[in-house]
N, C-alpha and C positions, 0 to 999 in steps of 0.2 A: 267629161264633162257633159257628155249628152248620155252612155250608157247606167254610168250613177246616176245623174242627174234625175231621166230616164225612172232607173227603181225610187230612190226615193222618193220623188214626183207620186209616185205610182203607190207608193208604199203609203205617202199621208193621204192622198182623196181614196182609195179604196177604206179605212176606219174614217174617215167625213175630220181630219184634228181639227180641234180645235184648242185655243191658250185657254191656259189653265189657268194662265194668272190674272184672265179677264172674269170678272164680273156676267158682261154677258157674252161672254165662250163664241170669242170672232173666230173665224174658219180662217186658218191659217194655209191649207192645204192648196188653197191658190195662191201666196205667195213663193213656196216651196215647188211649184211648174213653173216658176217663171225661167229657178236654175234648167230645165230639160232650153224652156223657148228660146236661153239665152246657149246654149251649147251648140244649136239645133244653128242659131245666126251663126255666130262666130262660124260654124262646120261651114255650109255656107257660104261667108264671105270667100273660107282660108281657099275657098275650092276655086273662085274666079279668082284670086290669085293666083290658084296657079294653072291657071290656064292662059290666066295675061304671060307669065310668067313661057311657059313652052312658046304661046304663041312667035314669041318672043325670040328664043333661042332658033322656030325657025324660021323669020321676016328675017333676025338680028334689029329691028326698030321698035320700039318698046305700044304696044298702045295707047291713043290718048282719051284722056279720061273726059267724061262728060262733062256738057262747059257746069252744069251747075254744081260739080265736085274741083272746088278751089282752093290753095290752100287756104288759110285766116287770113295772117299775117299781107299775103293779099292782095285779097280784098279791103283790110285795113285800114291797110297805103292807097290805094284807090278812091273808100269813102271820105279820109279823109283830106286827100288834094280840091276831091269835089270840091267839100265844103269852104279849103282854102279861094280857091276860083272863084263860085259866087258870093 
């Protein structure tokens, strides 16, 4: 996704590709560059998960995630319980 998306976005930006179906000539190349950006973001997230796995293998314990990262189901249960209390 990173390599192919990068080539795809580069070629599109190089020719300043725009939509032929639009009378305004809407530029398409910024949208195609999102493919590359998404690939890089996934690559970084994957590398972070690999590092967490390596730490777990070495220590035998999973690293805790940040307090801002919680399962949606648990957050909804807590919010519902708080609403019922009040």
